[in-house]
C-alpha positions, -999 to +999 in steps of 0.1 A: -159+469+711-152+468+749-186+480+765-171+485+799-182+513+825-142+522+823-139+523+785-171+535+775-167+562+800-129+571+789-141+573+753-168+598+765-140+619+779-119+617+749-149+628+722-185+624+733-218+605+726-260+598+720-285+567+721-289+564+684-278+530+664-251+538+633-274+535+599-274+499+591-274+482+622-300+465+638-307+454+672-313+416+674-326+412+710-348+380+708-337+363+673-354+333+670-327+317+645-338+280+660-300+270+657-283+267+698-263+291+707-228+281+698-199+287+734-162+289+723-143+282+754-105+284+753-079+269+771-051+294+771-021+275+781-017+244+764-036+220+781-020+187+782-043+162+770-026+135+777-035+140+814-066+149+806-075+119+789-054+087+780-051+050+773-041+042+806-027+006+799-002+020+771+033+007+777+047+036+758+027+061+777+043+047+808+076+045+794+072+084+786+060+098+820+053+090+854+017+075+866+011+109+887+008+124+849-019+103+832-051+088+846-048+055+859-067+028+857-059+015+892-047+031+926-064+050+949-076+073+926-084+054+895-096+073+865-133+071+853-131+043+824-144+056+795-163+034+768-163+035+730-126+046+725-105+054+694-088+022+702-090-011+721-071+005+748-083+011+786-095+050+782-094+068+813-108+103+821-090+122+852-102+114+885-110+151+891-132+153+867-164+137+876-187+164+858-175+155+826-175+120+832-213+127+838-218+140+807-199+116+785-222+090+802-253+109+793-242+115+758-238+151+760-200+149+754-176+134+728-136+141+732-119+139+700-082+131+708-052+140+687-069+172+675-055+205+669-035+229+649-018+216+616+013+241+623+053+232+633+049+259+661+050+256+697+043+292+705+017+302+728+012+332+712+015+322+676-005+293+680-033+312+700-032+337+671-034+309+645-062+292+661-088+326+674-080+337+634-091+306+617-057+301+599-024+277+602-001+303+586+015+335+595+005+351+560-030+340+563-031+353+599-014+384+586-045+389+561-075+378+586-096+391+614-112+362+641-125+335+629-161+342+648-158+379+632-160+363+602-188+340+610-208+369+626-203+389+591-206+364+566-247+351+582-254+388+595-252+384+629-224+408+635-250+434+636-270+422+664-255+439+697-256+412+716-254+383+692-213+378+695-204+379+731-174+373+751-171+373+787-136+381+792-128+418+802-116+427+765-129+415+734-107+384+719-091+384+686-114+360+677-142+387+673-116+414+657-129+429+629-167+425+641-185+458+641-203+447+673-189+421+698-198+427+734-172+424+761-189+416+793-168+403+827-196+414+847-236+424+841-237+440+871-209+465+859-223+469+828-232+504+830-222+539+829-231+545+866-256+574+878-286+592+858-263+622+853-234+603+838-261+587+814-274+619+806-240+639+799-229+613+778-261+612+758-257+654+750-220+648+743-225+623+719-258+631+703-245+655+674-206+637+675-199+630+636-176+600+624-169+569+634-164+576+669-194+592+674-215+559+663-196+542+684-205+561+717-243+563+709-242+524+702-222+516+735-253+537+755-278+519+731-265+489+739-262+499+779-294+510+779-312+482+767-297+457+783-308+473+817-341+471+802-339+432+791-322+426+827-347+443+849-361+417+874-338+391+862-332+363+888-295+354+892-292+312+897-297+300+930-260+303+952-234+275+946-251+271+911-213+284+900-181+283+917-165+314+921-136+307+898-125+330+868-144+297+839-175+298+863-179+331+862-176+335+826-200+308+818-226+322+847-222+356+821-230+339+789-255+320+805-272+350+818-273+364+782-288+336+768-316+334+790-325+371+792-331+360+755-312+391+737-303+373+707-268+358+716-259+334+688-221+329+697-202+334+729-162+327+734-149+321+771-115+311+784-095+297+809-054+301+815-041+279+840-026+252+817+010+257+811+028+230+836+062+231+826+066+227+866+050+206+894+020+198+869+004+169+891-013+190+917-017+225+894-031+201+869-058+185+890-069+218+903-075+233+868-096+199+857-114+204+891-124+239+878-128+230+843-152+199+848-171+217+872-173+249+852-186+231+822-211+201+840-227+235+860-232+254+829-247+222+808-270+219+838-281+252+841-287+252+803-306+221+803-325+229+834-338+258+815-343+245+783-317+262+763-302+253+733-262+252+737-234+235+715-200+240+732-162+233+716-135+237+742-100+236+734-062+243+737-036+259+715-016+225+716-013+195+740+018+189+759+049+169+751+042+131+756+075+123+778+078+145+809+105+163+820+131+166+851+107+194+866+076+172+873+061+188+843+056+184+807+064+211+778+050+225+745+040+197+723+013+191+691-020+172+689-045+175+719-078+166+732-109+186+721-144+187+733-180+191+723-208+195+740-246+200+734-279+203+750-297+195+719-298+162+719-284+155+683-244+152+690-235+115+695-219+114+726-206+092+748-178+085+722-137+095+716-136+107+682-101+108+658-078+089+643-056+073+676-023+059+657-011+057+694+020+062+717+051+046+699+082+068+694+079+059+657+049+071+652+049+105+671+056+139+654+091+148+669+081+131+708+043+146+705+011+131+697+006+140+659-027+157+646-047+138+629-077+158+634-078+193+623-093+217+644-110+234+616-126+205+607-145+199+641-155+237+639-166+233+606-188+204+614-202+218+648-208+252+630-227+229+596-248+204+617-257+227+642-264+261+626-270+252+588-250+284+576-218+275+573-203+307+551-180+293+521-144+304+531-147+309+565-115+292+571-090+306+546-073+282+527-093+252+542-122+230+529-134+200+555-134+168+531-151+143+555-166+149+588-162+128+621-202+122+625-206+140+659-241+144+650 
């Protein structure tokens, strides 16, 4: 549900509200599961994994795209050299990702290359839908709610007011179907306004019946509870997070984690990756934001002693060969990231089965998917939270692990 002031007031004007939780739902404030909070970051638009992380000395890569569209091992701005790659090549990380390099060297970051969704589509909308619902085909999509919602319902997390959180303005498809999934783009705006307005809404919903009445009471209860939790909370010092959308989203997730509100799974997103034209400067700008945002979030979690595990991915990568407009078009296999502050991650390594970039091994000109994204999510959940539900991903069972933990 969306609990911003605008949607709550709109709901109240259409029906009415009160302050009692619906029967069967419990507040999960301060829930102590011992498991790290899982943070899923979706890079919408198709991030070019070969521009972020690539074998810089691969002659097939050199033949397919200009040196401005992959991390170099020379020149004035060489990429960061990463040891423990999936091949004997000289693996390099984009030069504008110093924060990611530091996390990799500290073994708090692992990459998985040639990973993604084993489906033939190159549509943003379809592949994002597959990803957020945890499926790989349209028939399964038609019968599935969001994979985070399924996880929450199967493990009893869906009934806690802050157990499932999106820092986006609306509840994402990955949480569709969860009875309580909170959207909070700005904690300062997570309210209904004046005391008079609150009193009006409470009176209006107090005796309202049906699902809308229950939803109104739940919303008011959630807003009230958050106000009590956040009273006196000191935000991080200025400069801890940037002012870009990703940094703002991650700062919201960090705040709710540090409030001990019972957060278990969160989703954030960053949409700036559809680089068909003039990719070099646009990609560099996005990588700068991504690197700083993830790095600052992990620094915050480390400094405050919070246990988190993050999975970062895009719906697909870009084609190996660049186009005539200085960009790249929709592709397939891509680079995923797993980050952790728990000390359990075997970071500082690039995982996955890398087959090279020779045209003979490509998937219609794309990096082939050799690691199913569902196997990465299954391993992260199963190894860090110890409660991987059966059938979390319809029709899929992981038969092996990468050894990330």
